[in-house]
Each structure stands twice: as C-alpha cells, then as structure tokens.
DOSE-410068 format. One line per field, with one value per residue (C-alpha): residue number from 1; x, y, z; residue in three letters. Coordinates in steps of 0.2 Angstrom, whole numbers, plus 2048, in hexadecimal, padded with zeros to 3 digits. Layout:
<sites>
pos <- c(NUM:...) $
c1 <- c(X:...) $
c2 <- c(Y:...) $
c3 <- c(Z:...) $
code <- c(ALA:...) $
</sites>
This chain:
<sites>
pos <- c(1:2:3:4:5:6:7:8:9:10:11:12:13:14:15:16:17:18:19:20:21:22:23:24:25:26:27:28:29:30:31:32:33:34:35:36:37:38:39:40:41:42:43:44:45:46:47:48:49:50:51:52:53:54:55:56:57:58:59:60:61:62:63:64:65:66:67:68:69:70:71:72:73:74:75:76:77:78:79:80:81:82:83:84:85:86:87:88:89:90:91:92:93:94:95:96:97:98:99:100:101:102:103:104:105:106:107:108:109:110:111:112:113:114:115:116:117:118:119:120:121:122:123:124:125:126:127:128:129:130:131:132:133:134:135:136:137:138:139:140:141:142:143:144:145:146:147:148:149:150:151:152:153:154:155:156:157:158:159:160:161:162:163:164:165:166:167:168:169:170:171:172:173:174:175:176:177:178:179:180:181:182:183:184:185:186:187:188:189:190:191:192:193:194:195:196:197:198:199:200:201:202:203:204:205:206:207:208:209:210:211:212:213:214:215:216:217:218:219:220:221:222:223:224:225:226:227:228:229:230:231:232:233:234:235:236:237:238:239:240:241:242:243:244:245:246:247:248:249:250:251:252:253:254:255:256:257:258:259:260:261:262:263:264:265:266:267:268:269:270:271:272:273:274:275:276:277:278:279:280:281:282:283:284:285:286:287:288:289:290:291:292:293:294:295:296:297:298:299:300:301:302:303:304:305:306:307:308:309:310:311:312:313:314:315:316:317:318:319:320:321:322:323:324:325:326:327:328:329:330:331:332:333:334:335:336:337:338:339:340:341:342:343:344:345:346:347:348:349:350:351:352:353:354:355:356:357:358:359:360:361:362:363:364:365:366:367:368:369:370:371:372:373:374:375:376:377:378:379:380:381:382:383:384:385:386:387:388:389:390:391:392:393:394) $
c1 <- c(971:977:964:95E:969:96A:956:955:95A:94C:941:947:947:933:931:939:92F:91F:927:929:917:90D:916:923:917:90B:8F9:8F3:901:908:91B:926:92A:93B:946:943:936:928:929:92A:91B:90F:904:8F1:8E7:8DE:8EE:8F0:900:901:911:914:910:8FF:8FC:900:8F3:8E5:8E6:8DA:8E7:8E1:8D9:8E7:8D7:8D8:8CC:8D7:8D5:8D1:8C6:8C0:8C5:8C8:8DA:8E6:8F4:8FD:8FA:903:912:91F:91C:92B:92A:92A:937:942:93D:946:956:956:953:960:964:95E:94C:950:948:954:95A:94E:953:955:94A:953:95C:956:963:964:975:97C:97B:97C:98B:985:992:98C:97D:977:968:967:95D:959:95D:94E:940:935:938:92B:92E:93C:942:951:94E:954:95D:968:969:965:95B:94A:943:933:933:92A:935:931:935:92F:937:94A:956:966:974:97C:98A:97C:97C:96D:96A:95A:94C:937:927:920:919:905:8F5:8F4:8F0:903:909:90C:903:908:913:912:91D:927:92B:935:92F:939:939:93F:92C:92C:91B:914:906:902:8F6:8F1:8E4:8E5:8ED:8F8:906:911:920:92E:943:943:934:927:916:911:8FE:8F4:8E7:8DC:8CA:8D2:8D6:8CF:8DF:8EF:8FF:90C:911:91D:924:921:92D:922:921:90F:90B:906:8FE:8F6:8E5:8EA:8D6:8CB:8D6:8DA:8E9:8EA:8F1:8F6:8FB:902:908:915:91C:90A:905:8F4:8EC:8E9:8E1:8DF:8DC:8D7:8E2:8DD:8CD:8CC:8DD:8DF:8E5:8F4:902:915:914:923:924:932:93A:940:930:924:91B:914:914:909:90A:8FB:8F8:8E9:8DC:8D5:8D9:8EA:8ED:8F6:907:901:907:904:90D:907:90D:904:90B:90C:8F7:8F5:8F3:8F7:907:90F:909:910:90B:911:90D:913:924:926:925:936:93E:941:938:927:929:921:922:925:929:92C:937:93D:950:959:956:941:944:938:941:936:93C:939:935:934:945:949:950:951:94A:94B:93C:941:937:924:922:92E:924:929:93C:945:956:95C:968:968:965:96F:96F:95F:953:941:944:936:93A:946:94D:95A:965:96C:97C:972:976:967:960:957:94C:94F:942:948:95A:953:95E:961:96C:978:97C:987:980:98D:98A:998) $
c2 <- c(40C:41D:425:41B:424:435:435:42F:441:44B:43A:43A:44D:44B:43C:446:457:44A:443:456:45A:449:445:453:45F:465:464:472:47D:478:47A:46D:45F:45F:45B:46B:46A:474:46C:45A:44D:449:438:440:430:42E:42C:43C:444:45A:462:465:476:476:467:477:482:475:46E:477:483:479:468:466:45F:461:45B:452:45F:452:446:44E:43F:445:444:44E:457:44E:43E:441:439:43B:436:429:422:436:43A:42C:430:442:43A:42D:43E:448:45A:459:45B:461:475:483:489:491:4A2:49C:4A4:4B1:4AA:4B3:4C0:4B8:4B1:4A1:48F:494:48C:48A:495:48F:48C:48D:487:478:469:470:482:483:474:475:486:48C:4A0:4AA:4BC:4C9:4D9:4E5:4F3:4E6:4D8:4CB:4BC:4B8:4A6:4A0:48E:480:485:48C:49D:49D:4AB:4A9:4B9:4B5:4BD:4C2:4B5:4A6:4A9:4A9:4BB:4BB:4B1:4B6:4AF:4A4:495:495:498:4AB:4B9:4BD:4AE:4A3:493:48F:49D:498:4A7:4B8:4C8:4D6:4EA:4F8:4FE:4ED:4E5:4D4:4CD:4BD:4B3:4A6:498:493:4A0:4A7:4B8:4C3:4C8:4D8:4D8:4E4:4DF:4DA:4D0:4DB:4D9:4E7:4E0:4D3:4D0:4C6:4C2:4CA:4B9:4A7:49F:4AE:4A6:4AF:4C0:4CC:4E0:4EC:4F9:508:4FE:4F5:4E4:4D5:4C8:4B7:4AF:49D:499:4A7:4A8:4BA:4C6:4D6:4E6:4EB:4FD:4FE:50A:4FE:509:50E:4FB:501:4FA:507:502:4F1:4ED:4DF:4DE:4CD:4C2:4B2:4A9:497:496:4A2:49E:4A6:4B9:4C3:4D7:4DD:4EA:4EE:4EF:4EF:4DF:4D0:4C0:4B4:49F:496:484:47F:472:464:456:453:462:45D:461:46F:481:490:4A1:4AF:4C0:4D3:4E3:4F1:4F3:4E3:4DD:4CC:4CE:4BB:4AA:496:488:478:46F:480:47E:46B:470:477:46A:459:455:459:46D:472:482:487:498:4A6:4B5:4C2:4C8:4D8:4D7:4D3:4C2:4B5:4A7:499:48A:478:469:45D:45E:466:477:488:48F:4A0:4A4:4B4:4C2:4C1:4C8:4BB:4AB:4A0:49F:493:491:487:490:483:46F:467:467:46D:460:46A:47B:487:499:4A5:4B5:4BF:4CA:4DD:4D4:4C8:4B9:4AD:4A5:495:48E:47D:475:460:468:475:481:491:48D:49E:49C:4A9:4AF:4AD:4B8:4B2) $
c3 <- c(58F:58D:586:596:5A1:59A:59B:5AD:5B5:5AF:5B5:5C6:5C7:5C3:5CE:5DC:5D9:5DA:5E8:5F0:5ED:5F2:601:607:609:619:610:61D:61B:60C:614:60F:61E:624:636:63C:64C:646:634:638:632:63E:63E:642:64A:63C:62F:628:629:62D:634:645:644:63D:64C:657:64E:64E:65F:66D:677:687:682:674:66A:658:64A:639:62B:61E:625:635:640:653:65A:668:663:671:667:657:654:647:634:636:621:61C:628:621:60F:614:619:609:5FF:606:602:5F2:5FA:609:60C:608:61A:622:62B:63D:64B:653:665:673:679:689:692:68E:698:6AA:6B6:6C8:6D4:6E5:6EE:700:70B:70B:714:729:722:716:715:707:700:6F5:6F2:6EF:6EA:6EE:6F7:6EA:6F7:700:6F5:703:6FC:703:705:70C:710:71F:72B:73D:737:727:71E:71D:719:711:70F:6FE:701:707:71A:723:729:733:731:737:733:742:73B:745:743:74A:73C:73B:73B:72B:728:717:70D:6F9:6F4:6F8:6F1:6F9:6F4:6F0:702:706:70E:70D:707:707:6FF:70E:704:719:71B:70B:70F:709:717:716:725:725:720:734:735:73C:738:72D:722:721:716:717:70E:6FD:6F3:6F2:6EF:6EF:6E7:6DC:6E2:6DB:6DE:6CF:6CA:6D3:6E3:6E0:6E3:6D7:6DD:6D5:6DC:6D6:6DA:6D5:6C2:6C5:6C7:6D3:6D6:6E7:6EB:6FF:709:710:720:725:721:719:707:6FE:6ED:6E5:6D1:6C8:6BA:6B2:6B6:6AB:6AE:6B0:6C2:6C1:6CD:6C9:6C3:6BE:6B9:6AC:6B5:6A1:699:6A8:69D:6AC:6A9:6B0:6B3:6B0:6B6:6B0:6B5:6AB:6A0:69D:6A3:6B4:6AC:6A1:6A4:698:69B:697:696:695:693:6A0:698:69B:688:687:67A:67D:681:680:688:68A:67D:673:67B:677:665:66A:677:678:687:691:69A:6A8:6AE:6C1:6C2:6B8:6B6:6AD:6A6:6A4:694:696:690:699:6A1:6AB:6B5:6AF:6BA:6AF:6A7:6B4:6AB:6AC:697:692:687:680:67E:67E:66D:666:66C:66D:66E:678:681:68D:69A:6A8:6A5:6B2:6C6:6C8:6D2:6D2:6CE:6D6:6D6:6CC:6CE:6C7:6CE:6CA:6C3:6BA:6C5:6C4:6D5:6D3:6E2:6E1:6EE:6EC:6F1:700:6F7:6EF:6DF:6D8:6C8:6BC:6AE:69F:691:687) $
code <- c(MET:GLY:ALA:GLU:ALA:ALA:GLY:SER:GLY:PRO:ALA:LEU:ARG:GLU:LEU:LEU:ARG:GLU:ALA:GLU:THR:SER:LEU:LEU:GLU:CYS:LYS:VAL:CYS:PHE:GLU:ARG:PHE:GLY:HIS:ARG:GLN:GLN:ARG:ARG:PRO:ARG:ASN:LEU:SER:CYS:GLY:HIS:VAL:VAL:CYS:LEU:ALA:CYS:VAL:ALA:ALA:LEU:ALA:HIS:PRO:ARG:THR:LEU:ALA:LEU:GLU:CYS:PRO:PHE:CYS:ARG:ARG:ALA:CYS:ARG:GLY:CYS:ASP:THR:SER:ASP:CYS:LEU:PRO:VAL:LEU:HIS:PHE:LEU:GLU:LEU:LEU:GLY:SER:ALA:LEU:ARG:PRO:GLY:PRO:ALA:ALA:PRO:ARG:ALA:ALA:PRO:SER:ALA:PRO:GLY:VAL:LEU:THR:CYS:GLN:HIS:ALA:PHE:GLY:GLY:TRP:GLY:THR:LEU:VAL:ASN:PRO:THR:GLY:LEU:ALA:LEU:CYS:PRO:LYS:THR:GLY:ARG:VAL:VAL:VAL:VAL:HIS:ASP:GLY:LYS:ARG:ARG:VAL:LYS:VAL:PHE:ASP:SER:GLY:GLY:GLY:CYS:ALA:HIS:GLN:PHE:GLY:GLU:LYS:GLY:ASP:ALA:ALA:GLN:ASP:LEU:ARG:TYR:PRO:VAL:ASP:VAL:THR:VAL:THR:ASN:ASP:CYS:HIS:VAL:VAL:VAL:THR:ASP:ALA:GLY:ASP:ARG:SER:LEU:LYS:VAL:PHE:ASP:PHE:PHE:GLY:GLN:ILE:LYS:LEU:VAL:LEU:GLY:GLY:HIS:PHE:CYS:LEU:PRO:TRP:GLY:VAL:GLU:THR:THR:PRO:GLN:ASN:GLY:VAL:LEU:VAL:THR:ASP:ALA:GLU:ALA:GLY:SER:LEU:HIS:LEU:LEU:GLU:VAL:ASP:PHE:PRO:GLU:GLY:VAL:LEU:ARG:ARG:THR:GLU:ARG:LEU:GLN:ALA:HIS:LEU:ARG:ARG:PRO:ARG:GLY:VAL:ALA:VAL:SER:TRP:LEU:THR:GLY:ALA:ILE:ALA:VAL:LEU:GLU:HIS:PRO:LEU:GLY:PRO:GLY:ALA:CYS:SER:SER:THR:THR:VAL:LYS:VAL:PHE:SER:ALA:SER:MET:GLN:LEU:ILE:GLY:GLN:VAL:ASP:SER:PHE:GLY:LEU:SER:LEU:PHE:PHE:PRO:SER:LYS:ILE:THR:ALA:SER:ALA:VAL:ALA:PHE:ASP:HIS:GLN:GLY:ASN:VAL:VAL:VAL:ALA:ASP:THR:SER:SER:PRO:ALA:VAL:LEU:CYS:LEU:GLY:LYS:PRO:GLU:GLU:PHE:PRO:VAL:LEU:LYS:PRO:ILE:ILE:THR:HIS:GLY:LEU:SER:HIS:PRO:VAL:ALA:LEU:THR:PHE:THR:LYS:GLU:SER:SER:LEU:LEU:VAL:LEU:ASP:SER:ALA:ALA:HIS:SER:VAL:LYS:VAL:TYR:LYS:VAL:ASP:TRP:GLY) $
</sites>
C-alpha cells in the first residue's frame, strides 16, 4: 500500500505534465491557456481550440473572418466561444498547473474613476446636441445642437452666455451642425452636414467664412496647436488640414493628410505630442456598430490602432466608440455608447491598454473635452446636457 502511494506521486506529476502539454497549451502560439483574457481557450466552429489572442491575430480586421489553422474551415472571430471543459480543467488542477504570474501590462498613467460634479443644459436649453468644444482663452463651453439658434455658448458655471447660428437655408445659416471647435484666437468652426460645408464665426456669432464645395460630408473638426483646423470627410474617407486667416476670413491653404480612411468621424489632437487620433465607423457586414481608433504621429505615421473586436478582448462588453480625445498626459480617451462609459486606452504606442474612468451616469455620450484643470466634459445627447467630471488622481 505504501509502495503504491509512493509511486503515485511521480505518476501523477507525469500525468499532469502530459495534460499541460496536450490540453492546456495553444497549438498556435504554444502559450499556456489561462483565465486571463488573452489566454482564454476559445472554440472555433470546427471544434479546434486556440487562445483568444490567436483568434484576434488570425481574424481579418474588418470582416473578422479567419480560417482554422489546423483544418482550414472558415469561421468568424466574433462567433468563437469559451472552451468550458478546458477552463473547468484549469479550475480543477488549481494553482499547480496555472501559469506563473506574468508581468501585467502597465496601466495607463490616466486619471482614476471620475466623479460627476455637476451638469448643465438639459432639454429645451439643448436639443439633441452633437458637438462640444472649449474656448482656450475664456474657458467657455460651446455646444452645437438642433435648436433654433444652433450654437450655444455657456460660461464656466454652466449659465448660457449667448447663442447664434440661425436654423435656416441661407449660406451663413446652420442646417445640420455635427461638430464644433474653437480656435486659439476664439473663432468658432462648425461642420454643417446639411449643406456639406465648414462655417467659421467669430466668438460673438458673426459669420467670417463659409467653405462649401470642399468636402463630400464634413464631420469631425479640431484645432491644432498651430491654430490649423483638422476636418474629417466621412464620405470621402479623408482627413484634411486647413490653414485659415481667421480675422480676415480667408482660406490660405488646404492639405489632405489621409485619403484611405473608412468613414472617419471624430478627430482629436494631442497638444503634448502633436499626435492625431481619428475615429472610423466602417461599413460592411457586421460593421454597423464597429469602430476603429487610429492614431498618427505629427508626421502622419500610424503609431497605434485598435478596433471594437480588439477592445472586446480586454473589456467584458461590446464597445462602440462615439468620440475621441487626448488627456494632458497624451492618453487616448474614448466615449462608448454601448456601455455607456468613458474609457482610457493609454498612450498610442501602448495599445491596447484599457481602463474605464466613467462607468455610471451616462446615457449616450457623443463628445469629450478636457479642461486646463483636467476636468472632463462629456456631452450626453440623450440627457441633452454637458456633464462635468472631476479628475481624481488619487
């Protein structure tokens, strides 16, 4: 009896080693399965099992189509599922067979969970708002919406200071404003999808420039540190840089920075690094709620990219990014309408790193901007309001 017990130890260890090699190892990357998101075992439709990281690597970035690396049967990355027998086996084996603690990826040097300090606007004051900007000199908040006067300017306390931009069909009127930015010299630039133009006002609402015929469907707009204007063209799939003499109301130069984007909408620029983030909403089967965040260096080299499927590997629910911004540390921050939430993705060269910073209190966030004091303003279109979140660095 004692001899049998003595011999069972080596035999059991050999059995465990065999199980580890045969059952608990991904045969594509040869990494051990585990409960961590990237190492979770996933069933392909053919029955073969690979880890989630390999599913993501094998899947086409747009269609999510992939072929089983063993039998070549076609499937889709979003149709895979957790392999429960392997996960249960890991639980049974306990710590003896679990992988040693891997060094976790550094969390982004981003703010902690944010707390809503107050909100302003509300139904009647704002009607289905779509765009949000901050005046860099005065700190006033500018919102475009579906009201009779479509540009609303709020003081720092949330009181309505003034409004302009009449609803109408004249060239200087606003038909369907989508996004807004305020330049370094306090000019208000609005993308108008109604007549597919870009319109520039001074801060008191006097029209300075109307740029029609330059875009197929202008959407996102943002000011650069050099006082240029970035504009995405959702229909043409392009990103443009405009140099404007704002006091004179004269367009000096235009440059197409990117020409092969997929329905680009939101755009943001980092005042720390000059990096430019573009939010794509590609068309195609299964892509109706898919989004991609692309980040380019100041010289327009792609330095980071992540899509909804890639983010789903790190977050328990589907993510549909509706807005993008940079914080003062150069981290990319997105609004998510599926959760709804606000998520920090970290710095572009660290993609993908994900840290939720707002998880409650939002209905349909559509725009973001950080103040000089590092508070975060979130435009919630379903609540018709701007919500002010205080950054908690603790």
